[in-house]
Each structure stands twice: as structure tokens, then as C-alpha cells.
N, C-alpha and C positions, 0 to 999 in steps of 0.2 A: 378533489381535495387540493387545495392551493395554500400553502404556508404564507408566502409573501405576494401580494398582488403587484400588477405592472407598475401602477404609480407608486408604491413602495419601492420597487427596484429603481425606477427612474430617480426617485428621490434620494436613495442611497448614493446611486452613480454620480448624480449632480453634487451632492454634498462632498463626496470624496473628490470630485475634480476641483471644487471650488477651495477646498481645505488645501489641497495639494499645491495650490498657487501660492501658499505662503503668505497670505495676508492682502495681496494685491486684489484690487477690484477686477472681477471677471465679468465681461459683457456677455450678453444673450447670444449673438451671433457666433462668438467663441465656443459657448457651451453647446450650441445646435451643431455645429460642425463637429465637435469632439465626440459628443454623445450620439449623434445621428439620430435625434428626436425631433419631430415636428415642432416647429416655434410655437405654435397655439398650445399645443400639449404642454410642452416645456414651460411655458409661462405659466400655466396653471399649477404646475408642480412648484415652481419657484415661489409663487404666492403662497402656497400652503407651507412652504419651509419658512418664509418670512413671518408669516401669521404665527407659526408655532415657535418662533424664536431660534430657529437653528441657524438662520443667515440673516444678514441685514442687506437693504437694497439702497442704492445711491442713484438718483435720477440725474438726467442732463448729460451733457458732453462728458464723457469719461466715467459715466455710470455703469452700474452692473451690481454685482453682489460680492459680499464677503462674509467669511464665517462670523456667527455671533458668539460662539462658543469655541474653546480649545478642542481639538479632534479627539483628545482622550475623554472628553466629556460628552460626546455624542454618541449614544448607544443605539444600536441597530433596532432594538425593540421598541425604543421610543419614537424613532422615525416611522417604524411600522404603524404603532398605535396613532400618529398623526394622519395617517393616510386611510387606515382601515379599521380603526378602532381596535379592540382585543385582537391579539394574534391567536386564531384558532386552527385547529387541525380538521376537526370535523364538526358538522352538523348532521344531526340525525337524518339519513336517507329519507326517512318517510316523514320527516318534519314533525314537530310538536303536536299539531292537531290531528294527525292519523295515527301516530304511535303511541298507545297508552303505557308502553313498557319503558319510556324513554328514562324515567328515574331509577328504574331498577335494572335496566339492560347490562348484562355483563360485559359486553363489547365495548359500549359506551364508557363504562367505568374504566376500562384497561386503556382506552384511547385517551380519556381524560388525564390519567396518570402520565401517559407519554407526552402529551399537550403541555403538561406543567413542566416537565424537563425540558423539552425543547424550548419553552419561553424562558426558563431559567438560564440555559446556555445562551439564547440569543441575548439576554440581558447583560451578559459578559462582554459582548463583542461591541468594539467601538470603531469609529471611522479610522481612528490612529492605527489600530491593528489591522484592518483591512488595507490600508496604504502600505503597511510594513510587509503585506504578502504572506 
């Protein structure tokens, strides 16, 4: 059971670093060094962040990335959705095809309630709050 994927984690870390630089353009080599993430992998993360509107990219000499939104408008749950779709805690261990009790399973119902609470709490956390510590 994994709440946030590796891509989401790196996306959040990249966003936090870019936002922390207070509006200046942050180049890829600087991000690679600071985040210790392989360049090709990081470029895919950054492309997704651009596509989803969290950051803006600038090409050419002096190019890099800047936030597209204020830090207090970037919610962790939205970043997670950009990378992994809906945030879920549980998928039936037996999968839908094998488990005929999925719709009436008492454990699944309890986990679903916990999941809603977790997603609600994640929905309150912004990049700005993460930077405050």
C-alpha cells in the first residue's frame, strides 16, 4: 500500500525547491544537484508539472522553471493527482475479478472511510505549508 508514488514525491520536492527560490528561474542542472534525481527522470517530472500548470518553463540561455501559481495555491493532493490519478490507500488484494465480495467487504468499507479522511487532510496541505516546516 503506497499513498504517494515516487513520481509524486519528486514532483512535490521539485515544486518546493522552485517555489523556495522566490520567482527566479531555476535551471535543470541546479534541480538535479539539489534534489539528487537523475536528469532524464527529473525532466519527465518537470514536463508533467508544466503540463498540469504548476510551473512555467523558459527555454534558452538562462532558461529553467518558475512557479505558475502562488505556493499557497498548490495543494499536495492536486500534485498527487497529476502524477498518479486519484489518491488511494487500498486496492482489493484479490482484485475485482477474483473477489466477489468487494462491494460488501467490511474491511474495504472501513479502509474507504480512512482513505476519504486522508485525502481530505492532504487536500489542506500546500507547498507553502511544507516550506514553513
